[in-house]
N, C-alpha and C positions, 0 to 999 in steps of 0.2 A: 417207573414209580418205585420208591423206596419202601421195602417191606416194613422197616421200622416205623415209618410214618403211618402205615396201615395199622400196625399194632397199637399206636397211640390213638388213632381214629376209633378202633374197636373199643378201647378202654373208655373213651369219652362217651361213645354210643351206649355202652352198657351201664356206665355209672351216672350218665346224664349230668356231668359236671366236670370242670377242670380239676378242682381240688381232690375229689374222690378218685378220679382217674390217676392223678399224680401219686396218690398214696398207694394205689395198686401197682403202679409202674416204678415207684421209687424215684420220682422226680418232682420238682416243684411245679405249682400250677402255671406259673408264667412260662416255663419251658414247654409245658403241654400246649398252652395257648399258641406259642410261636410255631410249634410243630403242626398244629391244625391249620394255622394261617398259611404255612408253607405248602401244605398239601392242597388246600383250596386254591392257592395261586397256581400251582402246577397243573391242576385239573381244570382251572377256569370255572369252578363251580362253588357255590355256597353249600356247605355240607351240614351246618348247624344253624339253628335260630336260637338266640339267647332269649329266655323267658324268665319270669319271676321264679319259676320252679327249677330252672337250670338250663341245660343245653338240650334242645330237642332236634332230632334229625329232620332235615328238610326232605322233600321228595327225592332230590339228587343224592342226599346222604343215605336214604333208605335203599336206593338202587345200588349203592356201593357196598352195603353190608354183606350180601352173599359172596361177592367177589373177595372182600377182605377176609371173610371166614374161610373161603377156599384157600387163600394164601396162608392163613394160619394153620389150616389142616396140613397143607403141603410142608410147611416148616416143621411141624410136629412130626410128620412122617419121616422127613429127612433125619431128624434127630434120633428117632427110633431105629432107623436103618443103620445109623452109624454107631449106635450104642453097643456095648460089649454083649456078645451072644449070651442069651439067657438072663441077663441082668436087666433090672428095671431102674431107670434113672430119672432125674428131673424132679419136679414138684408135683405133689398130689394134694389137692384140697378137698376134704370131705366135710359136707355139712350134715348135721344131725340134730335131732331133738336132744335136750341135755341129758335125759336118762340114758340113752344109747351112748352119747358122747362121754359121759362120766364113767359108766360102769362096764361098757363093752369095748369101745374103740381103743382105749389106751393099750390093752393087752394085745389086741389084733394088730395095731400099728407098730407096737414094739417088735412083733415078729417080722413085719414087713421091712422095717429099717434094718433089722439084724440080718435078714436074708438078702437084702439089696442095699449095700452100703452107699450106692450113688443116689438113693431115693431120699427125698425130703417130703415128709408128710405133715400136713396142717389139718388139725381138727377144729372145726368151727361149730361151737355149741350155741344154738340160738333157739329161743322159744317161738319159732314162727316157721312158715314154709319158705324154702329157699327158691330163689328165682334163677334157674339155670340158664334161661335165655340171656340174662345179664352176666352170666359167667361168675356168679357169686361163689360157685364151687365147681369142681370138675365132676363131682357126683354127689348125690344127696341121699340120705336115708330118711324115710318118712313113714308115718303111721297110716297113711291112706294114699292111694295113687292119685295123681293130679287128674283133673277132669278136662283141662284145656292145655294147649301148648304142644310142641313137638318134642316128644320124649320117648326114650326106651325105658320101659318099666318092667322090673323083675321082682316077683315076690321072693323074699329071702326066707322068712320063717314066721311061724306063730310064736307068741310068748304069753306067759300067764301073769296076772296081777291078782293080788289078794288084799283084803283088809289086814292091817298089821298094827302092832303097838309095841312099845318097849316094856320090858319086864318091870321096870320101876313104876311106870304108869299103871300097868295091869295089876300089880300087887297092891297098889294104893286105892283101887276102885273096885266096886262090886264085880263079881264074875260075869262073864258074857257067855251065855249058853245059847241064846236065840237072838234073832234080829230085834225082838222087842226089848232086849236088854241094852240095846245101843242108845235108847232114849236117855238123855241126861249126860251122855259122854260127849266130850269135846271132839270135834272132827277137824281134820286138816285136809286141805285140798287146793285146787286151782282158784285163782281170782276169776270169778265168773265171766267178767267182760274181757278177759285176756285169753280165754280158751281159743286157740287158733285153729283147732281141728276138732270136729264133733267126736272123734274117737277118744278124746282126752276128757270127756265129760264123765268122770268116774263116780262122783258122789251120788248120783241118782241110783246107782246100783245098791247103795246102802239104805235107800229110803230116806236119805237126808238131803236137803236142798240148801243147807247153810254150813259154812265152815267158820269155826271160831278163829282159826289162823289159816291164812292162805298165801300162796306165792305162785308166780308164773313159772317157777322152776321146780321140777320134781326132786332135784337134789336138795334144795332148801326145804321142801316138804319132808324129805327123809330125815334131814338133820333136826327138824322140829319134832318129829316122832322120836328120834333118838334122845332128845332133850326132855321127853316126857310130857310134851304139850298136848297130846291126844292121840287119836287113831286116824289112820289114813290109808288110802289105796296105794299100794306100792308095787313096783315090778318085782317079781320073784327073783330075777337075776341080780337085783340090787341088795337083797337081804343078806347074803354072805359077807358083804362089805361092812355091815353095821352090827357089831356084836350086841346082843340083848334084844334085838328086834325080832319078833316072831309073828307068824300068821294068826289071825283070829277068825273064827267061823269059816274055816277054810273050805268046808263042804257046802256051805250055804251061799257064800259070797265069793265067787270066782269069775274073773273076766279073762277073755281071750282076745288079744289084739295081734296085729301082724306088722312086720317091718317090710318096706319095699325099697329097693334100690332104684334110683332114678338117674338117668343120664340124658344129656342132650342127644337128639336123634342123629346129628352129624357125627357124633363120636363113635358110632358103630364102625367107621372106617379106620379107627385107630386101634391097631393091635395092642399097643401099650396099655391104653385105657381099658380095653376089653379084658386083658390079663389082670389088671389091677382090680377091676370090678369083680371079677370072679374070685380073686383072693380075698377081697373085703367081704363078699357075700358068704363065702365058705367059712371065713373066720367068725362072722356073726352067728351063723348057724351052730358052729361047734361051741362057741362060748356060751350062747344061750342054753344049749343042751347040757353043758358041763355044770353051769351054775344052777340050773333047774334041778339037776340030780342032787346037788349039795343040799338044797332046800328041802326036796322031797325026802331025803334021808333023815332029816331032822324031824319030819312029821309036822 
């Protein structure tokens, strides 16, 4: 059995379609379809059933998945064994919510690719939970641990969030000394029906249930605050990147959340991914602490 055919099989199983699998593999959908047909002929089994939603694994296909994943792990292990001593190579895809992806991961990954020239890092910023079972990423950072699925979960660090506004907005509106003073101020936050994790429901902490301006991206929210559109809950670690934005009612409205690093359970056997996971986790801890110190020093 050709390992490369198994690689194509896994891509279709995870992406549930020929076209998305082809995009992941860098080949056209017709080629993917021919490779699947060749594998099914070689095995004498039908591995996928075509449905209106895409390609679904048959019972025989589901039986093949753990064997294909075992071959995948063996191939990765061989690559690690032949890599230069001490160096990390190959591709690493990290999924993360956009706050972490925009304000933390660029610095951390810059250090990784500098220290390991053979490493290619991809940062995927998505406002939703990543599906590691479909291999959407090699590892993911999340604001709450998953409740289902086979995963290795590691708490990275706590981080702080506060209500914040831009100096231009604050100077143009009445002073805010208590929560009661927030009445009448424009609030910025998440689109309510697009909050994908309960830990992101920030506005209730301010006593407000309505946002005058909302987005599913915390980076867009921060830029709206920078533009003077109103007040919003922001990550402390993001504040140093946006001149003029400062905390409001810092003693009264303070949130603590946590980042978790999540990996597929089978990846525990990979020394490479274990080393990369530790490097990412250590980098996030250090960067959160560094940026928090900058904000705290400003008061």
